[in-house]
N, CA, C and O atoms as a GROMACS GRO file, in nm:
protein
  464
    1MET      N    1   8.025  -4.174  -2.142
    1MET     CA    2   7.930  -4.173  -2.252
    1MET      C    3   7.941  -4.201  -2.415
    1MET      O    4   8.014  -4.138  -2.491
    2MET      N    5   7.876  -4.280  -2.442
    2MET     CA    6   7.912  -4.298  -2.565
    2MET      C    7   7.914  -4.173  -2.712
    2MET      O    8   7.822  -4.106  -2.758
    3PRO      N    9   8.025  -4.180  -2.741
    3PRO     CA   10   7.988  -4.054  -2.869
    3PRO      C   11   7.908  -4.059  -2.967
    3PRO      O   12   7.896  -4.148  -3.051
    4LEU      N   13   7.842  -3.942  -2.956
    4LEU     CA   14   7.722  -3.892  -3.080
    4LEU      C   15   7.740  -4.008  -3.192
    4LEU      O   16   7.663  -4.096  -3.229
    5LEU      N   17   7.878  -3.972  -3.233
    5LEU     CA   18   7.903  -4.066  -3.414
    5LEU      C   19   7.827  -4.204  -3.335
    5LEU      O   20   7.705  -4.224  -3.331
    6ALA      N   21   7.890  -4.255  -3.300
    6ALA     CA   22   7.858  -4.366  -3.248
    6ALA      C   23   7.719  -4.470  -3.253
    6ALA      O   24   7.693  -4.577  -3.307
    7LEU      N   25   7.641  -4.363  -3.158
    7LEU     CA   26   7.525  -4.333  -3.191
    7LEU      C   27   7.422  -4.331  -3.323
    7LEU      O   28   7.322  -4.386  -3.370
    8ALA      N   29   7.528  -4.217  -3.349
    8ALA     CA   30   7.454  -4.220  -3.527
    8ALA      C   31   7.473  -4.317  -3.618
    8ALA      O   32   7.424  -4.302  -3.730
    9LEU      N   33   7.561  -4.453  -3.579
    9LEU     CA   34   7.624  -4.515  -3.679
    9LEU      C   35   7.482  -4.608  -3.692
    9LEU      O   36   7.421  -4.636  -3.794
   10ALA      N   37   7.450  -4.646  -3.548
   10ALA     CA   38   7.418  -4.709  -3.490
   10ALA      C   39   7.225  -4.694  -3.498
   10ALA      O   40   7.143  -4.782  -3.471
   11ALA      N   41   7.206  -4.585  -3.533
   11ALA     CA   42   7.078  -4.546  -3.531
   11ALA      C   43   6.989  -4.571  -3.646
   11ALA      O   44   7.064  -4.625  -3.727
   12GLN      N   45   6.880  -4.563  -3.698
   12GLN     CA   46   6.758  -4.626  -3.826
   12GLN      C   47   6.699  -4.472  -3.863
   12GLN      O   48   6.657  -4.420  -3.966
   13SER      N   49   6.718  -4.430  -3.734
   13SER     CA   50   6.656  -4.265  -3.763
   13SER      C   51   6.712  -4.158  -3.829
   13SER      O   52   6.807  -4.165  -3.907
   14THR      N   53   6.654  -4.059  -3.797
   14THR     CA   54   6.713  -3.924  -3.921
   14THR      C   55   6.797  -3.850  -3.765
   14THR      O   56   6.910  -3.803  -3.773
   15PHE      N   57   6.746  -3.851  -3.681
   15PHE     CA   58   6.781  -3.776  -3.602
   15PHE      C   59   6.836  -3.889  -3.434
   15PHE      O   60   6.791  -4.002  -3.417
   16VAL      N   61   6.935  -3.823  -3.336
   16VAL     CA   62   7.020  -3.871  -3.211
   16VAL      C   63   7.036  -3.793  -3.153
   16VAL      O   64   7.099  -3.689  -3.167
   17LYS      N   65   6.940  -3.863  -3.026
   17LYS     CA   66   6.919  -3.780  -2.941
   17LYS      C   67   7.080  -3.762  -2.844
   17LYS      O   68   7.152  -3.856  -2.810
   18GLY      N   69   7.095  -3.665  -2.825
   18GLY     CA   70   7.155  -3.588  -2.770
   18GLY      C   71   7.168  -3.562  -2.611
   18GLY      O   72   7.065  -3.571  -2.545
   19PRO      N   73   7.285  -3.532  -2.548
   19PRO     CA   74   7.237  -3.450  -2.426
   19PRO      C   75   7.091  -3.406  -2.364
   19PRO      O   76   7.069  -3.285  -2.378
   20SER      N   77   6.994  -3.473  -2.303
   20SER     CA   78   6.898  -3.377  -2.225
   20SER      C   79   6.799  -3.413  -2.340
   20SER      O   80   6.686  -3.371  -2.314
   21ASP      N   81   6.810  -3.494  -2.484
   21ASP     CA   82   6.713  -3.488  -2.539
   21ASP      C   83   6.724  -3.371  -2.628
   21ASP      O   84   6.615  -3.328  -2.665
   22ILE      N   85   6.834  -3.306  -2.672
   22ILE     CA   86   6.882  -3.241  -2.813
   22ILE      C   87   6.865  -3.335  -2.926
   22ILE      O   88   6.934  -3.435  -2.945
   23GLN      N   89   6.763  -3.295  -3.003
   23GLN     CA   90   6.796  -3.378  -3.134
   23GLN      C   91   6.904  -3.375  -3.246
   23GLN      O   92   6.889  -3.284  -3.328
   24VAL      N   93   7.001  -3.453  -3.264
   24VAL     CA   94   7.074  -3.394  -3.349
   24VAL      C   95   7.092  -3.491  -3.451
   24VAL      O   96   7.105  -3.612  -3.432
   25PRO      N   97   7.092  -3.415  -3.589
   25PRO     CA   98   7.080  -3.492  -3.717
   25PRO      C   99   7.156  -3.588  -3.718
   25PRO      O  100   7.235  -3.568  -3.626
   26ASN      N  101   7.187  -3.716  -3.788
   26ASN     CA  102   7.274  -3.777  -3.772
   26ASN      C  103   7.355  -3.736  -3.876
   26ASN      O  104   7.467  -3.785  -3.868
   27ALA      N  105   7.330  -3.630  -4.011
   27ALA     CA  106   7.456  -3.526  -4.095
   27ALA      C  107   7.528  -3.506  -4.025
   27ALA      O  108   7.630  -3.573  -4.044
   28ILE      N  109   7.533  -3.406  -3.898
   28ILE     CA  110   7.608  -3.354  -3.828
   28ILE      C  111   7.637  -3.378  -3.638
   28ILE      O  112   7.679  -3.301  -3.551
   29ALA      N  113   7.590  -3.516  -3.637
   29ALA     CA  114   7.660  -3.585  -3.554
   29ALA      C  115   7.793  -3.534  -3.483
   29ALA      O  116   7.798  -3.483  -3.371
   30ASP      N  117   7.863  -3.548  -3.538
   30ASP     CA  118   8.025  -3.559  -3.543
   30ASP      C  119   8.058  -3.458  -3.524
   30ASP      O  120   8.158  -3.424  -3.462
   31LEU      N  121   7.955  -3.368  -3.590
   31LEU     CA  122   8.013  -3.220  -3.565
   31LEU      C  123   7.940  -3.167  -3.452
   31LEU      O  124   7.996  -3.059  -3.433
   32HIS      N  125   7.883  -3.175  -3.397
   32HIS     CA  126   7.830  -3.126  -3.241
   32HIS      C  127   7.920  -3.263  -3.151
   32HIS      O  128   7.975  -3.234  -3.045
   33ASP      N  129   7.925  -3.368  -3.189
   33ASP     CA  130   8.047  -3.425  -3.113
   33ASP      C  131   8.152  -3.335  -3.065
   33ASP      O  132   8.188  -3.307  -2.951
   34LYS      N  133   8.192  -3.299  -3.176
   34LYS     CA  134   8.380  -3.195  -3.227
   34LYS      C  135   8.348  -3.098  -3.073
   34LYS      O  136   8.405  -3.113  -2.965
   35TYR      N  137   8.197  -2.960  -3.122
   35TYR     CA  138   8.119  -2.916  -3.007
   35TYR      C  139   8.099  -2.923  -2.838
   35TYR      O  140   8.112  -2.847  -2.742
   36VAL      N  141   8.061  -3.048  -2.862
   36VAL     CA  142   8.076  -3.076  -2.713
   36VAL      C  143   8.215  -3.067  -2.648
   36VAL      O  144   8.252  -2.996  -2.554
   37LEU      N  145   8.269  -3.141  -2.708
   37LEU     CA  146   8.451  -3.221  -2.666
   37LEU      C  147   8.549  -3.069  -2.690
   37LEU      O  148   8.669  -3.076  -2.662
   38CYS      N  149   8.495  -2.944  -2.739
   38CYS     CA  150   8.540  -2.835  -2.726
   38CYS      C  151   8.525  -2.772  -2.643
   38CYS      O  152   8.605  -2.683  -2.618
   39GLN      N  153   8.385  -2.802  -2.550
   39GLN     CA  154   8.367  -2.720  -2.419
   39GLN      C  155   8.456  -2.823  -2.364
   39GLN      O  156   8.577  -2.801  -2.370
   40ASP      N  157   8.402  -2.958  -2.299
   40ASP     CA  158   8.472  -3.039  -2.229
   40ASP      C  159   8.638  -2.988  -2.272
   40ASP      O  160   8.674  -2.910  -2.184
   41LYS      N  161   8.687  -2.996  -2.317
   41LYS     CA  162   8.844  -2.919  -2.277
   41LYS      C  163   8.860  -2.782  -2.246
   41LYS      O  164   8.954  -2.756  -2.171
   42HIS      N  165   8.801  -2.703  -2.279
   42HIS     CA  166   8.808  -2.572  -2.188
   42HIS      C  167   8.739  -2.566  -2.059
   42HIS      O  168   8.763  -2.478  -1.976
   43PHE      N  169   8.654  -2.658  -2.042
   43PHE     CA  170   8.603  -2.647  -1.894
   43PHE      C  171   8.669  -2.705  -1.779
   43PHE      O  172   8.662  -2.826  -1.758
   44ASP      N  173   8.729  -2.632  -1.708
   44ASP     CA  174   8.857  -2.703  -1.585
   44ASP      C  175   8.778  -2.736  -1.494
   44ASP      O  176   8.725  -2.628  -1.468
   45SER      N  177   8.722  -2.832  -1.409
   45SER     CA  178   8.710  -2.891  -1.308
   45SER      C  179   8.726  -2.816  -1.192
   45SER      O  180   8.638  -2.752  -1.134
   46ARG      N  181   8.870  -2.828  -1.156
   46ARG     CA  182   8.935  -2.781  -1.076
   46ARG      C  183   8.904  -2.620  -0.971
   46ARG      O  184   8.935  -2.568  -0.864
   47ARG      N  185   8.787  -2.589  -1.144
   47ARG     CA  186   8.810  -2.429  -1.075
   47ARG      C  187   8.630  -2.451  -1.003
   47ARG      O  188   8.584  -2.343  -0.967
   48VAL      N  189   8.589  -2.502  -0.994
   48VAL     CA  190   8.469  -2.533  -0.974
   48VAL      C  191   8.423  -2.572  -0.802
   48VAL      O  192   8.392  -2.680  -0.752
   49SER      N  193   8.434  -2.452  -0.751
   49SER     CA  194   8.404  -2.535  -0.614
   49SER      C  195   8.222  -2.461  -0.584
   49SER      O  196   8.164  -2.537  -0.506
   50ASP      N  197   8.173  -2.399  -0.606
   50ASP     CA  198   8.031  -2.365  -0.612
   50ASP      C  199   7.954  -2.345  -0.720
   50ASP      O  200   8.033  -2.310  -0.807
   51ARG      N  201   7.817  -2.348  -0.777
   51ARG     CA  202   7.744  -2.279  -0.832
   51ARG      C  203   7.786  -2.137  -0.909
   51ARG      O  204   7.745  -2.105  -1.020
   52SER      N  205   7.864  -2.070  -0.836
   52SER     CA  206   7.879  -1.953  -0.934
   52SER      C  207   8.012  -1.960  -1.019
   52SER      O  208   8.015  -1.907  -1.130
   53GLY      N  209   8.154  -2.046  -0.952
   53GLY     CA  210   8.248  -2.101  -0.982
   53GLY      C  211   8.213  -2.152  -1.111
   53GLY      O  212   8.272  -2.105  -1.208
   54PHE      N  213   8.090  -2.279  -1.135
   54PHE     CA  214   8.086  -2.330  -1.272
   54PHE      C  215   7.960  -2.360  -1.316
   54PHE      O  216   7.899  -2.456  -1.364
   55ARG      N  217   7.936  -2.191  -1.268
   55ARG     CA  218   7.884  -2.084  -1.380
   55ARG      C  219   8.003  -1.979  -1.473
   55ARG      O  220   8.002  -1.911  -1.576
   56LYS      N  221   8.085  -2.011  -1.381
   56LYS     CA  222   8.175  -1.874  -1.454
   56LYS      C  223   8.258  -1.980  -1.579
   56LYS      O  224   8.276  -1.949  -1.697
   57GLU      N  225   8.300  -2.118  -1.508
   57GLU     CA  226   8.394  -2.192  -1.557
   57GLU      C  227   8.308  -2.235  -1.709
   57GLU      O  228   8.374  -2.227  -1.813
   58THR      N  229   8.163  -2.278  -1.717
   58THR     CA  230   8.058  -2.286  -1.848
   58THR      C  231   8.075  -2.165  -1.961
   58THR      O  232   8.123  -2.156  -2.074
   59GLU      N  233   8.022  -2.095  -1.886
   59GLU     CA  234   8.058  -1.957  -1.984
   59GLU      C  235   8.178  -1.982  -2.029
   59GLU      O  236   8.186  -1.999  -2.150
   60ARG      N  237   8.313  -1.991  -1.943
   60ARG     CA  238   8.403  -1.955  -2.004
   60ARG      C  239   8.420  -2.053  -2.130
   60ARG      O  240   8.485  -2.021  -2.229
   61ALA      N  241   8.355  -2.177  -2.115
   61ALA     CA  242   8.403  -2.313  -2.236
   61ALA      C  243   8.365  -2.276  -2.317
   61ALA      O  244   8.433  -2.259  -2.418
   62ILE      N  245   8.222  -2.241  -2.310
   62ILE     CA  246   8.174  -2.142  -2.436
   62ILE      C  247   8.218  -2.041  -2.516
   62ILE      O  248   8.205  -2.048  -2.639
   63SER      N  249   8.274  -1.937  -2.454
   63SER     CA  250   8.304  -1.867  -2.448
   63SER      C  251   8.443  -1.896  -2.581
   63SER      O  252   8.485  -1.852  -2.688
   64GLU      N  253   8.466  -1.997  -2.482
   64GLU     CA  254   8.637  -2.001  -2.568
   64GLU      C  255   8.612  -2.120  -2.689
   64GLU      O  256   8.711  -2.138  -2.759
   65CYS      N  257   8.503  -2.196  -2.720
   65CYS     CA  258   8.476  -2.223  -2.815
   65CYS      C  259   8.362  -2.192  -2.953
   65CYS      O  260   8.331  -2.279  -3.034
   66ALA      N  261   8.325  -2.088  -2.955
   66ALA     CA  262   8.253  -1.959  -3.014
   66ALA      C  263   8.335  -1.953  -3.151
   66ALA      O  264   8.285  -2.043  -3.219
   67ALA      N  265   8.418  -1.902  -3.213
   67ALA     CA  266   8.462  -1.955  -3.365
   67ALA      C  267   8.484  -2.061  -3.347
   67ALA      O  268   8.470  -2.103  -3.462
   68GLU      N  269   8.514  -2.157  -3.279
   68GLU     CA  270   8.492  -2.348  -3.383
   68GLU      C  271   8.327  -2.356  -3.326
   68GLU      O  272   8.284  -2.467  -3.359
   69LYS      N  273   8.244  -2.294  -3.268
   69LYS     CA  274   8.103  -2.318  -3.332
   69LYS      C  275   8.074  -2.264  -3.435
   69LYS      O  276   7.983  -2.320  -3.496
   70ALA      N  277   8.131  -2.139  -3.499
   70ALA     CA  278   8.051  -2.066  -3.583
   70ALA      C  279   8.103  -2.134  -3.705
   70ALA      O  280   8.033  -2.116  -3.804
   71ALA      N  281   8.223  -2.219  -3.723
   71ALA     CA  282   8.327  -2.304  -3.824
   71ALA      C  283   8.192  -2.439  -3.812
   71ALA      O  284   8.117  -2.482  -3.900
   72LEU      N  285   8.203  -2.468  -3.693
   72LEU     CA  286   8.078  -2.625  -3.670
   72LEU      C  287   7.960  -2.614  -3.770
   72LEU      O  288   7.941  -2.714  -3.839
   73LYS      N  289   7.852  -2.474  -3.795
   73LYS     CA  290   7.773  -2.463  -3.771
   73LYS      C  291   7.781  -2.409  -3.964
   73LYS      O  292   7.686  -2.423  -4.041
   74LEU      N  293   7.861  -2.375  -3.987
   74LEU     CA  294   7.866  -2.349  -4.101
   74LEU      C  295   7.885  -2.500  -4.222
   74LEU      O  296   7.848  -2.524  -4.337
   75GLU      N  297   7.944  -2.555  -4.140
   75GLU     CA  298   7.985  -2.709  -4.230
   75GLU      C  299   7.851  -2.790  -4.207
   75GLU      O  300   7.818  -2.873  -4.292
   76ALA      N  301   7.767  -2.766  -4.086
   76ALA     CA  302   7.702  -2.814  -4.068
   76ALA      C  303   7.602  -2.772  -4.181
   76ALA      O  304   7.555  -2.851  -4.262
   77ASP      N  305   7.582  -2.668  -4.178
   77ASP     CA  306   7.490  -2.605  -4.256
   77ASP      C  307   7.484  -2.658  -4.467
   77ASP      O  308   7.377  -2.669  -4.528
   78ALA      N  309   7.588  -2.675  -4.516
   78ALA     CA  310   7.676  -2.768  -4.589
   78ALA      C  311   7.578  -2.913  -4.583
   78ALA      O  312   7.479  -2.963  -4.636
   79ARG      N  313   7.648  -2.931  -4.513
   79ARG     CA  314   7.594  -3.111  -4.494
   79ARG      C  315   7.446  -3.099  -4.470
   79ARG      O  316   7.382  -3.186  -4.529
   80LEU      N  317   7.371  -3.014  -4.398
   80LEU     CA  318   7.207  -3.048  -4.406
   80LEU      C  319   7.133  -2.985  -4.549
   80LEU      O  320   7.010  -2.982  -4.544
   81GLY      N  321   7.216  -2.921  -4.711
   81GLY     CA  322   7.197  -2.861  -4.772
   81GLY      C  323   7.211  -2.977  -4.848
   81GLY      O  324   7.200  -2.960  -4.969
   82LYS      N  325   7.233  -3.094  -4.808
   82LYS     CA  326   7.275  -3.198  -4.923
   82LYS      C  327   7.095  -3.337  -4.848
   82LYS      O  328   7.092  -3.459  -4.866
   83SER      N  329   7.002  -3.267  -4.787
   83SER     CA  330   6.919  -3.378  -4.722
   83SER      C  331   6.786  -3.287  -4.724
   83SER      O  332   6.751  -3.173  -4.696
   84PRO      N  333   6.727  -3.430  -4.781
   84PRO     CA  334   6.597  -3.402  -4.814
   84PRO      C  335   6.518  -3.316  -4.672
   84PRO      O  336   6.456  -3.213  -4.647
   85ASP      N  337   6.570  -3.432  -4.607
   85ASP     CA  338   6.503  -3.364  -4.471
   85ASP      C  339   6.491  -3.195  -4.424
   85ASP      O  340   6.382  -3.152  -4.385
   86HIS      N  341   6.584  -3.125  -4.429
   86HIS     CA  342   6.627  -3.010  -4.446
   86HIS      C  343   6.682  -2.887  -4.585
   86HIS      O  344   6.778  -2.810  -4.588
   87ALA      N  345   6.583  -2.912  -4.679
   87ALA     CA  346   6.584  -2.858  -4.746
   87ALA      C  347   6.584  -2.692  -4.763
   87ALA      O  348   6.639  -2.616  -4.843
   88THR      N  349   6.502  -2.675  -4.657
   88THR     CA  350   6.496  -2.580  -4.698
   88THR      C  351   6.617  -2.453  -4.572
   88THR      O  352   6.689  -2.498  -4.482
   89ALA      N  353   6.606  -2.325  -4.601
   89ALA     CA  354   6.717  -2.261  -4.485
   89ALA      C  355   6.651  -2.276  -4.354
   89ALA      O  356   6.716  -2.310  -4.256
   90VAL      N  357   6.533  -2.254  -4.348
   90VAL     CA  358   6.498  -2.270  -4.212
   90VAL      C  359   6.461  -2.379  -4.133
   90VAL      O  360   6.429  -2.365  -4.015
   91GLN      N  361   6.462  -2.530  -4.211
   91GLN     CA  362   6.465  -2.616  -4.128
   91GLN      C  363   6.631  -2.629  -4.102
   91GLN      O  364   6.660  -2.632  -3.983
   92ARG      N  365   6.701  -2.634  -4.161
   92ARG     CA  366   6.882  -2.644  -4.116
   92ARG      C  367   6.893  -2.576  -4.057
   92ARG      O  368   6.960  -2.623  -3.965
   93GLN      N  369   6.855  -2.412  -4.024
   93GLN     CA  370   6.881  -2.315  -3.939
   93GLN      C  371   6.804  -2.360  -3.811
   93GLN      O  372   6.848  -2.297  -3.715
   94ASN      N  373   6.713  -2.440  -3.778
   94ASN     CA  374   6.597  -2.479  -3.720
   94ASN      C  375   6.747  -2.641  -3.636
   94ASN      O  376   6.805  -2.613  -3.531
   95ALA      N  377   6.769  -2.750  -3.691
   95ALA     CA  378   6.805  -2.831  -3.663
   95ALA      C  379   6.963  -2.770  -3.628
   95ALA      O  380   7.017  -2.860  -3.565
   96ILE      N  381   7.044  -2.676  -3.640
   96ILE     CA  382   7.190  -2.612  -3.648
   96ILE      C  383   7.113  -2.595  -3.458
   96ILE      O  384   7.124  -2.672  -3.362
   97ALA      N  385   7.034  -2.450  -3.472
   97ALA     CA  386   6.998  -2.375  -3.352
   97ALA      C  387   7.026  -2.509  -3.218
   97ALA      O  388   7.123  -2.519  -3.143
   98GLU      N  389   6.895  -2.603  -3.228
   98GLU     CA  390   6.875  -2.746  -3.160
   98GLU      C  391   6.944  -2.812  -3.116
   98GLU      O  392   6.922  -2.851  -3.002
   99ALA      N  393   7.123  -2.880  -3.227
   99ALA     CA  394   7.228  -2.933  -3.200
   99ALA      C  395   7.378  -2.776  -3.101
   99ALA      O  396   7.450  -2.792  -3.002
  100PHE      N  397   7.368  -2.687  -3.165
  100PHE     CA  398   7.464  -2.622  -3.109
  100PHE      C  399   7.366  -2.540  -3.006
  100PHE      O  400   7.346  -2.594  -2.897
  101ASP      N  401   7.318  -2.444  -3.026
  101ASP     CA  402   7.254  -2.364  -2.883
  101ASP      C  403   7.171  -2.420  -2.821
  101ASP      O  404   7.114  -2.352  -2.735
  102GLY      N  405   7.134  -2.544  -2.833
  102GLY     CA  406   7.015  -2.673  -2.758
  102GLY      C  407   7.179  -2.687  -2.670
  102GLY      O  408   7.201  -2.630  -2.563
  103TYR      N  409   7.251  -2.748  -2.721
  103TYR     CA  410   7.375  -2.794  -2.669
  103TYR      C  411   7.454  -2.660  -2.542
  103TYR      O  412   7.521  -2.699  -2.447
  104ASP      N  413   7.433  -2.533  -2.564
  104ASP     CA  414   7.444  -2.439  -2.475
  104ASP      C  415   7.316  -2.450  -2.376
  104ASP      O  416   7.329  -2.421  -2.257
  105ARG      N  417   7.268  -2.467  -2.397
  105ARG     CA  418   7.183  -2.434  -2.284
  105ARG      C  419   7.156  -2.554  -2.141
  105ARG      O  420   7.122  -2.544  -2.024
  106VAL      N  421   7.194  -2.654  -2.229
  106VAL     CA  422   7.154  -2.800  -2.108
  106VAL      C  423   7.347  -2.756  -2.025
  106VAL      O  424   7.385  -2.768  -1.909
  107ARG      N  425   7.405  -2.720  -2.118
  107ARG     CA  426   7.527  -2.679  -2.044
  107ARG      C  427   7.504  -2.595  -1.942
  107ARG      O  428   7.540  -2.631  -1.830
  108ARG      N  429   7.430  -2.449  -1.962
  108ARG     CA  430   7.384  -2.349  -1.843
  108ARG      C  431   7.314  -2.397  -1.759
  108ARG      O  432   7.324  -2.366  -1.640
  109ALA      N  433   7.237  -2.474  -1.800
  109ALA     CA  434   7.126  -2.546  -1.685
  109ALA      C  435   7.167  -2.605  -1.614
  109ALA      O  436   7.112  -2.602  -1.504
  110MET      N  437   7.291  -2.696  -1.632
  110MET     CA  438   7.383  -2.768  -1.550
  110MET      C  439   7.446  -2.701  -1.436
  110MET      O  440   7.488  -2.767  -1.340
  111ALA      N  441   7.456  -2.570  -1.441
  111ALA     CA  442   7.544  -2.542  -1.407
  111ALA      C  443   7.408  -2.435  -1.320
  111ALA      O  444   7.430  -2.395  -1.206
  112GLU      N  445   7.323  -2.414  -1.365
  112GLU     CA  446   7.213  -2.366  -1.283
  112GLU      C  447   7.189  -2.480  -1.167
  112GLU      O  448   7.150  -2.442  -1.056
  113GLY      N  449   7.213  -2.631  -1.196
  113GLY     CA  450   7.177  -2.726  -1.118
  113GLY      C  451   7.011  -2.748  -1.136
  113GLY      O  452   6.936  -2.771  -1.042
  114VAL      N  453   6.973  -2.737  -1.264
  114VAL     CA  454   6.873  -2.729  -1.317
  114VAL      C  455   6.882  -2.854  -1.432
  114VAL      O  456   6.992  -2.885  -1.478
  115SER      N  457   6.744  -2.933  -1.479
  115SER     CA  458   6.706  -3.012  -1.539
  115SER      C  459   6.614  -2.993  -1.668
  115SER      O  460   6.502  -2.943  -1.656
  116ARG      N  461   6.654  -3.027  -1.766
  116ARG     CA  462   6.544  -2.976  -1.884
  116ARG      C  463   6.439  -3.020  -1.927
  116ARG      O  464   6.380  -2.959  -2.016
   0.00000   0.00000   0.00000
């Protein structure tokens, strides 16, 4: 999978399409990538033998990355605050939720065998 940062640099638009069409503002694509990598690091596929195991491992990865996610969201808010496209707190919070919480939804949907 091509890192979102590389896609961001190549893209001319304000957003990068992430996994399952999550829209990630270019300004925070690298932060989103860090969150994805955190979850990947904490997801042990050797523990997955069925859907239940996949769900448990997904929740474990999300939980293990909670503190990093919180820090990345704060940094994302600061970066987006400098963008005219995300001038209001509501615009920033919506974009941040899409990038980070949206990724959690994608991981959970994968664990359930559901595509978004």
